[in-house]
Residue frames as a rotation matrix with the C-alpha (Angstrom) as fourth column:
MET 1
0.576 -0.380 -0.724 -101.45
0.752 0.594 0.286 31.36
0.321 -0.709 0.628 19.17
GLY 2
-0.478 -0.852 0.214 -99.37
0.688 -0.515 -0.512 34.47
0.546 -0.097 0.832 19.26
ASP 3
-0.103 0.513 0.852 -102.12
-0.125 -0.857 0.501 36.45
0.987 -0.055 0.152 20.92
ARG 4
0.726 0.233 -0.647 -101.79
0.533 0.405 0.743 34.74
0.435 -0.884 0.170 24.32
ILE 5
0.208 -0.610 0.765 -100.05
-0.464 -0.750 -0.472 36.93
0.861 -0.257 -0.438 26.89
LEU 6
0.703 -0.029 -0.711 -98.05
0.529 0.690 0.494 35.29
0.476 -0.723 0.500 29.65
LEU 7
0.317 -0.579 -0.752 -96.29
0.768 -0.309 0.562 37.50
-0.557 -0.755 0.346 32.20
GLY 8
0.428 -0.087 -0.900 -96.38
-0.246 -0.969 -0.024 40.40
-0.870 0.232 -0.436 29.73
LYS 9
-0.632 -0.675 -0.382 -94.83
-0.600 0.114 0.792 38.33
-0.491 0.729 -0.477 26.88
SER 10
0.302 0.744 -0.596 -96.51
-0.950 0.290 -0.118 36.54
0.085 0.602 0.794 24.02
PHE 11
0.739 -0.077 0.669 -96.58
-0.115 0.964 0.238 32.72
-0.664 -0.253 0.704 24.08
ASP 12
0.887 -0.426 0.175 -94.46
0.303 0.254 -0.919 32.75
0.347 0.868 0.354 20.80
HIS 13
0.392 -0.762 0.515 -91.85
-0.589 -0.638 -0.496 34.96
0.707 -0.109 -0.699 22.42
ILE 14
0.400 -0.127 0.908 -91.70
-0.831 0.368 0.417 32.59
-0.387 -0.921 0.042 25.53
VAL 15
0.899 -0.045 0.437 -91.28
0.189 0.938 -0.291 29.52
-0.396 0.344 0.851 23.27
MET 16
0.720 -0.661 0.212 -88.45
0.166 -0.132 -0.977 31.19
0.674 0.739 0.015 21.36
GLU 17
0.314 -0.614 0.724 -86.76
-0.784 -0.598 -0.167 32.37
0.535 -0.515 -0.670 24.49
TYR 18
0.047 -0.270 0.962 -86.83
-0.877 0.449 0.169 28.97
-0.477 -0.852 -0.216 26.38
SER 19
0.875 0.405 -0.264 -86.94
-0.483 0.751 -0.450 26.35
0.017 0.522 0.853 23.71
ASP 20
0.159 -0.898 -0.411 -83.24
-0.422 0.315 -0.850 25.73
0.892 0.309 -0.329 23.70
MET 21
-0.543 -0.380 0.749 -83.02
-0.814 0.019 -0.580 25.40
0.207 -0.925 -0.320 27.46
VAL 22
0.299 0.791 0.534 -86.11
-0.820 0.499 -0.280 23.07
-0.488 -0.355 0.798 27.64
THR 23
0.777 -0.053 -0.627 -84.76
-0.437 0.673 -0.598 20.94
0.453 0.738 0.500 24.82
ARG 24
-0.294 -0.954 -0.055 -81.40
-0.504 0.203 -0.839 20.49
0.812 -0.219 -0.541 26.65
ILE 25
-0.457 0.170 0.873 -83.12
-0.864 0.150 -0.481 19.59
-0.212 -0.974 0.078 29.88
CYS 26
0.644 0.763 0.064 -85.37
-0.696 0.618 -0.366 17.09
-0.318 0.191 0.929 28.22
ILE 27
0.596 -0.468 -0.653 -82.53
-0.380 0.552 -0.742 15.38
0.707 0.691 0.151 26.42
LEU 28
-0.462 -0.832 0.308 -80.21
-0.622 0.057 -0.781 15.33
0.632 -0.552 -0.544 29.37
ASN 29
-0.406 0.366 0.837 -82.89
-0.829 0.238 -0.506 13.79
-0.385 -0.900 0.206 31.59
LEU 30
0.630 0.712 0.310 -84.65
-0.499 0.677 -0.542 11.34
-0.596 0.186 0.781 29.19
ARG 31
-0.407 -0.896 0.176 -81.61
-0.452 0.365 0.814 10.32
-0.793 0.252 -0.554 26.99
ASN 32
-0.430 0.340 0.836 -83.98
0.719 0.690 0.089 9.61
-0.546 0.639 -0.541 24.13
SER 33
-0.987 -0.120 -0.105 -84.69
0.058 -0.883 0.466 11.99
-0.149 0.454 0.878 21.36
GLN 34
-0.465 0.885 0.006 -88.28
0.231 0.115 0.966 10.97
0.855 0.450 -0.258 20.69
ASP 35
0.195 0.512 -0.837 -89.15
0.949 0.117 0.293 11.13
0.248 -0.851 -0.463 24.44
ALA 36
-0.631 -0.484 -0.607 -87.36
0.585 -0.810 0.038 14.49
-0.510 -0.332 0.794 24.65
LYS 37
-0.941 0.269 0.208 -89.50
0.017 -0.572 0.820 15.79
0.339 0.775 0.533 21.76
ASP 38
-0.066 0.963 -0.260 -92.66
0.511 0.256 0.821 14.64
0.857 -0.079 -0.509 23.39
CYS 39
-0.044 -0.093 -0.995 -91.62
0.982 -0.184 -0.027 16.10
-0.181 -0.978 0.099 26.70
PHE 40
-0.913 -0.359 -0.191 -90.83
0.306 -0.916 0.259 19.42
-0.268 0.178 0.947 25.04
GLN 41
-0.620 0.752 0.223 -94.23
0.037 -0.255 0.966 19.55
0.784 0.607 0.131 23.36
ASN 42
0.094 0.737 -0.670 -96.03
0.795 0.349 0.495 18.59
0.599 -0.579 -0.553 26.58
ILE 43
-0.414 -0.384 -0.825 -94.34
0.840 -0.511 -0.183 21.34
-0.351 -0.769 0.534 28.54
PHE 44
-0.988 0.019 -0.153 -95.33
-0.074 -0.931 0.359 24.06
-0.136 0.366 0.921 26.10
ILE 45
-0.411 0.910 -0.055 -98.87
0.266 0.177 0.948 22.67
0.872 0.375 -0.315 25.62
LYS 46
0.103 0.421 -0.901 -99.43
0.982 0.102 0.159 22.88
0.159 -0.901 -0.403 29.41
LEU 47
-0.711 -0.481 -0.513 -97.93
0.554 -0.832 0.013 26.35
-0.433 -0.275 0.858 29.36
TYR 48
-0.912 0.351 0.210 -100.29
0.034 -0.447 0.894 27.40
0.408 0.823 0.396 26.67
């Protein structure tokens, strides 16, 4: 997984850099922790 390069950065680096922000946005918009986890996962799966 770490060998994918997106905009000059590895996928792992992008997940680490943006995971907190994506989590907050998902929770604020969905107001349900399980839905937020699913949304988080879907975002990064599509990015990958």
